[in-house]
C-alpha positions in Angstrom: 78.7 87.5 109.7 80.0 89.0 112.9 81.6 85.7 113.9 83.3 85.4 110.5 84.7 89.0 110.7 86.0 88.4 114.2 87.6 85.1 113.1 89.3 86.9 110.1 90.4 89.7 112.3 91.9 87.4 114.9 93.7 85.3 112.2 95.2 88.5 110.8 96.3 89.7 114.2 97.8 86.3 115.1 99.7 86.2 111.7 101.0 89.7 112.3 102.1 88.7 115.8 103.9 85.6 114.6 105.7 87.6 111.9 106.7 90.2 114.4 108.0 87.5 116.8 110.0 85.9 114.0 111.5 89.2 112.9 112.5 90.1 116.5 114.4 86.8 116.9 116.6 87.5 113.8 120.0 89.0 114.1 120.6 92.5 112.8 122.5 91.2 109.8 119.6 88.8 108.9 117.1 91.6 109.2 119.1 93.8 106.8 119.4 90.9 104.3 115.6 90.2 104.4 114.8 93.9 104.2 117.3 95.1 101.6 117.7 92.0 99.5 114.3 92.0 97.9 114.6 95.8 97.2 117.9 95.3 95.5 116.6 92.4 93.5 113.5 94.4 92.4 115.6 97.3 91.3 117.8 95.0 89.3 114.7 93.6 87.6 113.6 97.1 86.8 116.9 97.9 85.2 116.9 94.6 83.3 113.5 95.4 81.8 114.6 98.8 80.4 118.2 98.1 79.6 118.1 94.6 78.2 114.5 93.6 77.3 113.4 96.9 75.9 116.0 97.2 73.1 115.4 93.6 72.0 111.6 93.4 72.3 110.8 97.0 71.4 107.6 96.8 73.5 108.1 99.7 76.0 104.8 101.5 76.2 102.8 98.6 74.8 99.7 99.6 76.8 100.4 103.4 76.6 100.1 103.1 72.8 96.3 102.5 73.3 95.9 105.9 74.9 97.6 107.7 72.0 96.8 105.9 68.8 93.0 106.0 68.6 90.7 108.6 67.0 87.9 110.1 69.1 85.6 109.6 66.1 86.1 105.8 66.3 88.1 104.9 69.5 87.0 101.2 69.4 88.0 100.5 65.8 90.9 98.3 66.8 89.8 94.8 67.8 89.6 94.2 71.6 92.7 92.5 72.9 95.1 93.5 70.1 97.9 96.0 70.3 96.6 99.5 70.4 93.0 98.7 71.3 91.3 101.3 73.5 89.0 99.6 76.0 87.8 102.3 78.4 84.5 104.2 78.5 83.8 107.2 76.2 84.4 109.6 79.1 88.0 108.2 79.3 88.3 108.4 75.6 87.6 112.1 75.8 90.1 112.4 78.6 92.9 110.9 76.6 92.1 112.3 73.2 94.6 115.1 73.4 97.5 112.7 73.7 97.7 112.2 70.0 98.6 115.8 69.4 102.2 114.9 70.4 104.5 112.4 68.6 104.3 109.1 70.4 107.9 109.3 71.8 107.1 112.6 73.4 103.8 111.4 74.8 105.6 108.2 76.2 108.2 110.2 78.0 105.6 112.5 79.6 103.5 109.4 80.4 106.4 107.6 82.1 107.2 110.8 84.0 103.6 110.9 85.3 103.8 107.3 86.4 107.1 107.8 88.2 105.7 110.9 89.9 102.8 108.8 91.0 105.2 106.3 92.5 107.0 109.1 94.4 103.7 110.5 95.7 102.3 107.1 96.8 105.5 106.0 98.5 106.5 109.3 100.1 110.0 109.7 101.5 109.9 106.3 103.3 108.4 103.9 100.8 109.0 105.2 97.2 112.1 103.0 96.7 110.2 99.9 98.0 107.4 100.6 95.5 109.8 101.2 92.7 111.4 97.8 93.4 108.0 96.0 93.5 108.0 93.7 90.3 104.4 94.5 89.3 105.3 98.2 89.4 108.4 97.6 87.2 106.1 95.8 84.7 103.6 98.7 84.9 106.3 101.2 84.1 107.5 99.1 81.2 104.0 98.6 79.7 102.6 102.0 80.7 99.1 101.0 81.9 97.0 103.0 84.3 97.2 100.7 87.4 99.4 103.2 89.3 96.9 106.0 88.5 94.2 103.7 89.8 96.2 103.3 93.0 96.5 107.0 93.4 92.7 107.4 92.8 92.0 104.8 95.5 94.3 106.6 98.0 92.8 110.0 97.2 89.3 108.5 97.3 89.2 108.1 101.1 89.5 111.9 101.4 88.1 112.9 98.0 85.5 110.3 97.0 85.0 111.9 93.5 88.4 110.3 92.6 86.6 106.9 92.4 85.0 108.2 89.1 88.4 107.6 87.4 88.3 103.9 88.6 84.7 103.3 87.6 85.0 104.9 84.1 88.2 103.0 83.2 88.6 99.6 84.7 85.0 99.5 86.1 85.2 96.3 88.3 87.8 97.6 90.8 84.9 99.9 91.9 84.1 97.0 94.2 86.2 99.0 96.7 83.3 101.3 97.2 81.8 98.7 99.5 84.1 100.3 102.1 81.8 103.2 102.3 78.6 101.2 102.2 79.7 98.8 105.0 80.9 101.6 107.2 77.7 103.6 106.4 79.7 106.6 105.1 76.8 107.6 102.9 78.1 111.0 102.1 81.3 109.6 100.6 79.5 106.9 98.7 77.0 109.4 97.3 79.8 111.7 96.1 81.6 108.8 94.4 78.5 107.5 92.7 77.0 110.9 92.0 80.1 112.3 90.3 80.4 109.2 88.1 76.7 109.2 87.1 76.9 113.0 86.3 79.9 112.4 84.0 78.1 109.4 82.4 74.9 111.5 81.8 76.8 114.4 80.3 78.8 112.0 78.1 75.7 110.1 76.9 74.3 113.4 75.5 77.4 114.0 73.5 78.6 110.5 72.7 75.6 108.2 72.6 77.0 106.2 69.7 80.3 105.7 71.5 78.6 104.3 74.5 76.8 101.7 72.4 80.0 100.8 70.7 81.9 100.5 74.0 79.2 98.3 75.5 79.1 96.0 72.5 82.7 95.9 71.3 84.6 96.3 74.6 82.7 95.6 77.8 80.7 92.6 76.8 83.6 91.1 74.8 86.0 91.5 77.7 83.6 89.8 80.1 83.0 86.9 77.7 86.5 86.4 76.2 89.6 87.7 78.1 92.6 88.6 75.9 94.8 85.8 74.7 97.8 87.0 76.7 99.7 85.9 79.8 97.5 86.4 82.8 96.3 84.8 86.1 93.4 82.8 84.8 91.0 83.0 87.8 87.3 83.7 86.7 86.2 87.3 87.3 83.1 86.1 89.2 85.3 84.2 91.7 87.6 87.2 92.1 84.8 89.7 92.6 83.3 87.5 95.4 86.7 87.3 97.1 87.3 91.0 96.6 83.9 91.9 98.1 84.7 89.6 101.2 88.1 91.2 101.7 86.9 94.8 101.5 83.9 94.0 103.8 86.1 92.5 106.5 88.5 95.4 106.1 85.7 98.0 106.5 84.4 96.3 109.6 87.9 96.1 111.2 89.3 99.5 109.9 92.0 98.0 107.6 92.3 100.4 104.7 94.9 98.3 102.9 92.2 95.8 102.0 90.7 98.3 99.5 93.6 98.4 97.1 94.0 94.6 97.5 90.4 94.0 96.6 90.7 96.4 93.7 93.7 94.5 92.3 91.9 91.2 92.6 88.8 92.7 90.9 90.6 93.9 87.7 88.8 92.8 84.5 91.9 90.9 83.5 94.3 89.8 86.3 97.7 90.7 84.8 100.8 90.6 87.1 101.1 94.3 86.6 97.6 94.7 88.1 99.1 94.2 91.5 100.8 97.6 91.0 97.6 98.9 92.6 99.0 97.7 95.9 101.3 100.7 95.7 98.4 102.6 97.3 98.9 100.7 100.6 101.6 103.1 102.1 99.5 106.1 101.2 96.0 105.1 102.5 97.0 105.6 106.1 98.2 109.2 105.7 96.5 111.6 108.1 95.8 114.1 105.3 93.9 111.5 103.4 91.5 110.6 106.2 87.8 110.7 105.3 85.7 113.5 106.8 83.7 110.9 108.7 86.9 109.5 110.1 88.1 113.0 111.1 84.7 113.6 112.8 84.9 110.3 114.7 88.5 111.1 115.8 87.5 114.6 116.9 84.6 113.2 118.9 86.8 110.6 120.5 89.4 113.3 121.4 86.7 115.5 122.8 85.3 112.7 124.9 88.9 111.8 126.1 89.5 115.5 127.0 86.2 115.6 128.9 87.2 112.5 130.8 90.6 113.9 131.6 89.0 117.1 132.8 86.6 115.2 135.1 89.4 113.1 136.4 91.5 116.2 137.1 88.6 117.9 138.9 88.0 114.8 141.1 91.7 114.7 141.9 91.6 118.4 142.8 88.6 117.9 145.1 90.3 115.0 146.9 93.5 117.0 147.3 91.6 120.0 148.7 89.7 117.8 151.1 92.9 116.1 152.4 94.6 119.5 152.8 91.7 120.8 155.0 92.0 117.9 157.4 94.2 118.6 160.6 97.5 116.7 160.7 96.9 115.8 164.3 94.1 116.3 166.8 94.4 119.3 169.1 95.2 118.5 172.8 92.2 118.5 175.1 92.1 121.4 177.6 92.2 120.4 181.2 90.1 121.9 183.9 93.1 123.5 185.6 94.5 125.1 182.6 95.1 128.9 183.0 92.9 131.1 180.9 
């Protein structure tokens, strides 16, 4: 296992080195073209979706409709895989039930504003435009799914592990990202993520036992056996889960946080193109304010050790300097026998 991790780490490092070397050999004009060209193309695609496709197809908010149209009394009434079907757990059904109090167009505007705000938060000042130009994010904004909220939960989950409950109680399988905590033996974070999820499930089971049975039979088992008959990347879930587990394990052992959103995207129950909007979490996962408490403790210990080493080094330097200062610059001349007293 150690050999495989080392090999994967070396391969990643070599690839990054080759990419950096290629980039450095380019002229400034070529760099600007490679940097800005994809961003401009992505923004054009985003505008095309909302300005040209939306009026003709009338499918903006296709997925968002599922979070508005259902009744909490029977949230799984619409057949799985059809327009408007609600597929998440009863806890999520309770979370979204107030959406129907608004007319759909008002809900959709607020929902899109939430998703855009999530893009801005994930990207920050430096990366928000890049994220907005990422084609899966454009599709996500068009359809109104929760992949961007999953991305935010993953980014927050490093610092606040309870955020993983949102992932586990909606899409479920992207929870494979929790292997990060298990591999790194960050048991406190893992315990919080799992514990909060189980507490919510336990409370929900008391209130919505019938809904849990219906969700299990009508949604979860059906989705695992028969994916929706819609455009998707048709790689079996079992294969993708194995690949995702390997990716996040290597990432945990080599301290590469970006592997967690990548693994979560691959582990989606259905691999839509828009599922890769989860990769929008990558710019956010490295923020200092989102470091885990274990990581902060390790950094503090490392800084303390470094400070102690510096102090010892300075003390040694001071002793050497004092010793050298106490030595005479030149030997005193010997007194002769005839010298006057």
